N, C-alpha and C positions, 0 to 999 in steps of 0.2 A: 865552410857551410854554415849555414844560421839554423839555429834552434828555434822551432813555429811551436807556441802555445795553441794548443787544440781544446778546444771545449768539447764536452764528452757528447754534446749532440747534434753539434754543428761544427761546420771549418771555414774560415775564410776564404779558403782555395775551391771550394764547392761548386761555384758558379762557374768557376774556368773550367773545371772538369767537365760540368755537364754541358756548355758550349762545345767543347772538344770533340765529346760522343756526338752529338746533335747535328756538328756539322761533317761529322766523317772522317775527321782526323785523329781519332783515337786507334791507337798508340802510335801509328808509325810517322804519322806528319804533324806531330806537335812536338811542343820544345822538350829537352832532356830534363828541364827542370821540373816541369809536370809530372811527367813519369816517374821522377826520384819522388818526389811529394807523396804520389800517390801509392808508391811502395812502402812508403813511411807512415801514410796515414789510415788509418783503417775504416774511418768514416767514407773518406773520398774512395778507397778500394769500394767500400760498399754503394758507393752513387754509382761508378763507373759499371759493376755487375748488373744494378736494376736498370741503368738508362742505356747499357747497351741491349738489353732483355727489351725493352721499350722500343728501343730505335730497330733492333732485326724486326720485331714484329710490323712496326709501321713500315720498312722496307717491304716485307713479303705481301702484306695487306695490299699496298701502293702497286706492287707488279702481278697481284692476281685479280685485283679490282675488275670486274667485268661493268664497262660504261655501257650503257645502251646507246642504239643509233641515233644519230642526232634527228632524223626525220620523226621516229617515236619520241623523241623528246619533245619535239615541235609540235606533232600531234598532240600528245597529253597536256601540254602548256594553252593549244588553241581551245581543246574541250573543258578545259578549268575556267579559261575566260569566259567562253560561252555559258556554261553554268552560271558563272557570278553573274553575268549580264542578267540572264534569265531570272535569278532569283532576285535581283536589284529592281528588275523592272515588274516582278508582283507585287513589291511593296505597295504601291499606289492600289494596286487593286485588292491587295488583302485589308487595307485601311477604309476605301468604300463600302466592303463587305462589311465590317465591322460597324460602320453607320449605320448602314442599311438595316444590319439587326437590331441595332439598337432603337432605330426608328420603327421596326416592325414590332419590337417588345413596349414601345409607348403607345404604338394605336393597341395593340392587342390589349395591354391595360384599361387604356381608355374606353375601350369597346365593353370590357368585363364591368367595369365601373357603371356603364350607360345600361346594360344588359341585367346586370346581377338582380337590382331590387325587383324586378318582374321575377326571375328565377327563383328568388327568394320566398315571393310571396307565393307562388304555384308550387312550392314544394311544403307551404303551409309551416314554415318556421317560426313567422312570428306568434303563432298560436302555441306554439311547443316551448316558446322561449317565454312566453307569460304563465305557462303551467309549471315551469321549474323554477321561476322565479316566485311565485306563489308558493310551491313545496318549499323553496329557501326561506321565505319569509315566514311560512309555519313551523319551520324545526323539522320537518317532517321528510325532510329528503331521504330517500333509499335510491341505490342503485337501480335497482327494478322501478322506482317509478320515474325516474329519469329517462331510462328507456325505453320505457313505455312511453313516456310521455312525447318523447323526438319521432317522429315518422320513420317508418323504414325506409323512403326515399331517400332522405336525410343522411341517415348512416352510410346506405350504399354510396351515395354521392361523395361523401366525406371519404369512404375506404377505396375508392375507386382513385380519386383524387391523390390521396394520398400514397397509393401503388405506383401511380404514373410517374409523381416526383419520384420517387426512390427508384423506380426503373430508368427513368428519362434523364436525370439530373447525372450520374456519372458517365453517361454516353453523351451528354451534351458537351460536359468538361473534356471528353477526348477528342470532340471534333474541333474543339476551339484552342487546347494546347496541342494539337498535333502538328507535325512538321509537314508531313505530307500534304 
């Protein structure tokens, strides 16, 4: 009998032992030489124990697996294919909706640019700005004089616009980024 030098962490016959266990040949249908080696090698003995545990678990799982009927598998595959096709079909629609939204935003910005000077003038903002700049030039700017110089309609309009922006921005972002 030949003396084998075995490393403390691995053995050169370890793969042979794993192959025998995986093929179901261990211990009855494998070579006597391999059984003798496992009897004398602690590493290969541990490999046999662990590999047999894994093989037994695999066999039990294989025997107890509940495969669904082929009709159900086919139906699920059909449903998934339809869902993917519907998702792919909506991509151009989503793109067109985005372009339409951008066009609407551009038109709204253009209309605001056209109408804004008239609204600005009707609220009396130019006169208020002149009063505030006059106060700035004289150095007598106080918070009371600024708030008194601005018409209440301007402050109310700015407050409403700010509140609407705070409320509508998260809502708009939700609709833009939602998957539904």
